[in-house]
N, C-alpha and C positions, 0 to 999 in steps of 0.2 A: 508457455504454460498451458497445460491441458485443462480444459474446463471440466468441472464436475469431480475432479480428483481431490481428495483430502491430502493436504501437504503437512507432513510432520516436521516441524522446524526445531532444530536443537540450538536455537539462539534465544537468549533471554535479554531483552532490551533493558537499558538502564534509564532511570529518571523518567522524563516525559517522552521517551522515544517509543515508536511503534514499528513493528515489522509488517510490511504489506507485500502481498503477492499481486503484481500488476496483471490485469486482465489482458487478453489478446487484443491486438490492434485489429481494426475493422479491415476485412479483405475486400469489401464491396462498398461503393458509394451508395447513397440513398437512391440514385438513379439506376443502379444495377451494374455499374462499370467495375470490373475487377481491377484491383490495385496491385502493381508489382511490389516486391519487398522494399525497393528503394523509395517508393512513394508513400509508404505507410508512416503515419506519425507515431511518436512514442505514446504508449497508453497513458492516460491520465486518470484512470479508474482502477481500483484494486480492492482486494479483500484483506482485512486485517487478520494476521495470523498470530501475533503476540503483542502484548501491551506491557510497558514498564510500570513500576509502582507509582509513578507520579513525581513531579518536580518537588524537591525539598524546599520548603518555605523558610523564611527567616526565623519563624517561631519554632522550627523543628518538626512541624507536621508535614505530611505529604498532600499535595494538591490532587484532587480527583481528576481522572482522565475522562473526557467526554465520549471516547470511542471504546468499543469492546471487541473482543475476539469474535470474528464472524461478520462484523459490519462491513458494508461496501462503502468506500469513500472515494471522493474526488480530490485530486491534488494537482499542484502546478507541474508543468512539463519538465522542469529541471529540479524538482523537489527531491530531497533525500539523497542517499548514497546507494548506488547499485552494487549488490554483493551476490556472489554465487555460493550457495551452501548446499551440499549434497547434490550437486548438479542442477539445482533450481535457482533461477534468477529471482531475487527478492530485493526490496527496497527497505532501508532503515532510515526513518525520518522522525523529526520532532512532531509532536502533536500540533504545534502551531503551523506546520506546513500543510496540514489537512484543510482543504477549503470547505468541504461539506460532507455530510453523510447522505447516502442515497436511501430514501424512504420508499419502501415497496408497499 
């Protein structure tokens, strides 16, 4: 994923699902050592591109979703489903798989 580029996604998530663009894996360690592609870990941070309407509750109303488009979130290493749309790698996951929002 290229940093700074706006991604236009033609995917509309359902219920409490969100679409996340994973951020690039670190290429250097904090000590300055360059990492080869095989040593890089899967990114666990991403930018929210789309949000579903919320989970349908038993009373017929929709639950509100705590994240919004543009938020930067942290998620588990194996959270969500990796999908390629228009040549871009994205993740589709449930809101409950998001661990935290990054506050700037």
